[in-house]
C-alpha positions in Angstrom: 0.0 0.0 0.0 1.3 3.5 -0.9 3.0 5.3 2.0 3.5 2.2 4.1 6.9 1.4 5.4 8.4 -1.5 7.3 9.7 -1.2 10.8 12.5 -3.6 11.8 13.5 -3.8 15.5 16.5 -5.8 16.8 16.7 -6.3 20.5 20.3 -6.4 21.9 22.1 -7.2 25.0 25.4 -5.8 26.1 28.6 -7.8 26.4 28.8 -9.0 30.0 32.2 -7.5 30.5 30.9 -4.0 29.9 29.1 -1.8 32.4 25.7 -0.4 31.2 27.4 3.0 30.9 30.2 1.7 28.7 27.6 -0.1 26.5 25.4 2.9 26.0 28.4 5.2 25.5 29.9 3.0 22.8 26.5 2.4 21.1 25.6 6.1 20.9 29.0 7.8 20.5 31.0 5.2 18.5 28.5 2.9 16.7 25.8 5.3 15.7 28.3 7.6 13.7 29.4 4.5 11.8 25.8 3.4 11.1 24.2 6.6 10.1 26.1 7.1 6.8 25.2 3.5 5.8 21.6 4.2 6.7 21.6 7.4 4.6 23.4 5.7 1.7 20.7 3.0 1.5 17.7 5.3 1.8 16.3 4.2 5.2 13.5 6.4 6.4 14.7 6.4 10.0 17.1 4.8 12.5 16.8 5.1 16.3 18.4 3.5 19.3 16.1 2.7 22.3 18.2 2.5 25.5 16.5 0.2 28.0 18.4 1.4 31.0 18.4 -0.5 34.3 16.4 2.3 35.9 13.7 2.1 33.2 13.6 -1.8 33.3 13.2 -1.7 37.1 10.2 0.6 36.7 8.6 -1.3 33.8 9.0 -4.9 34.3 11.6 -7.4 35.4 10.8 -9.4 32.2 12.6 -7.0 30.0 15.7 -8.9 29.2 17.5 -6.6 26.8 19.6 -3.5 27.1 18.4 -1.8 24.0 16.8 -2.0 20.6 17.8 -0.7 17.2 14.9 0.4 15.1 15.0 0.9 11.4 12.3 2.2 9.0 12.5 1.1 5.4 10.4 1.1 2.2 10.6 -2.7 1.7 12.5 -5.8 2.8 14.6 -5.9 -0.3 16.0 -2.5 0.6 17.1 -3.9 3.9 18.7 -7.0 2.3 20.6 -4.8 -0.1 22.0 -2.8 2.7 23.1 -5.9 4.6 25.0 -7.1 1.6 27.0 -3.9 1.5 30.6 -4.7 2.3 30.7 -1.7 4.6 28.1 -3.4 6.8 30.0 -6.6 7.1 33.5 -5.0 7.5 32.7 -2.0 9.6 29.3 -2.1 11.3 29.1 -5.9 12.1 32.7 -5.8 13.3 32.0 -2.9 15.6 29.0 -4.7 17.1 31.5 -7.2 18.5 32.9 -4.4 20.7 29.6 -3.9 22.7 26.9 -6.5 21.8 26.8 -10.0 23.4 26.6 -12.1 20.3 25.9 -15.3 22.3 22.6 -13.9 23.5 21.6 -11.5 20.8 20.2 -12.1 17.4 20.6 -8.7 15.9 18.6 -9.1 12.6 15.5 -8.9 13.0 13.6 -9.9 16.2 10.6 -7.9 15.1 9.4 -6.6 11.7 6.1 -5.4 10.4 4.2 -2.8 8.3 4.3 0.4 10.2 1.0 2.3 10.6 1.5 5.8 11.9 -1.6 7.1 13.8 0.2 10.0 15.5 3.0 12.0 13.8 4.6 15.0 15.3 2.0 15.0 18.1 -0.9 15.1 15.6 -3.5 12.4 14.7 -3.3 11.1 11.2 -6.8 9.5 11.4 -10.3 10.6 12.2 -10.6 10.6 16.0 -14.0 12.2 16.4 -15.6 9.1 17.9 -12.8 8.5 20.4 -12.5 12.2 21.2 -16.2 12.4 22.1 -15.9 9.3 24.3 -12.8 10.6 26.0 -14.6 13.9 26.7 -17.5 12.0 28.2 -15.2 10.1 30.5 -13.3 13.2 31.5 -16.6 14.9 32.4 -17.6 11.9 34.5 -14.2 12.1 36.3 -14.8 15.8 37.0 -18.3 15.0 38.4 -17.0 12.0 40.4 -19.3 9.6 38.7 
C-alpha cells in the first residue's frame, strides 16, 4: 500500500564484561556515527536507538531482558537485504558490534518486523478521531463530576 513502510527492530544485550554505561556510551557515540552514513546511503527512512536502562527496566518490568533495541524504518525488505549485503556493513558495522553486543545472547537481525502504521505523527493524529475524542470527553466529564 502506498505510503506504508516496514519497521524492523533488533533487541540487543550488552557484552557481560561492559558496564551499562560503557555499553550505551559506545553504542551512541561510536557505533551510531558508523551506522548513520550507511543508513543514509541505503535510503532508510529512520534509525533510532532505544536505550532500555536498568532504571527504566526496574520501573517497567523485570521481564525486559535486553539492554536496548535498534529500530529501522525502510520502504521494503529488499532494501534492507541490499543494505546488509553492502561490504561496509560486514566489514565496519558488524565488526564494531562485537565491541559492545553480546553475540551469544543477541540475534541482531531482526527480532521484530512489520508494516508500520502511523496514527500520531509530530503530536498530531493522522486519522479521524472524532468518535474516540467524544468518548474521552465523556469520561473526562464523568471524572470531574466524580461519577
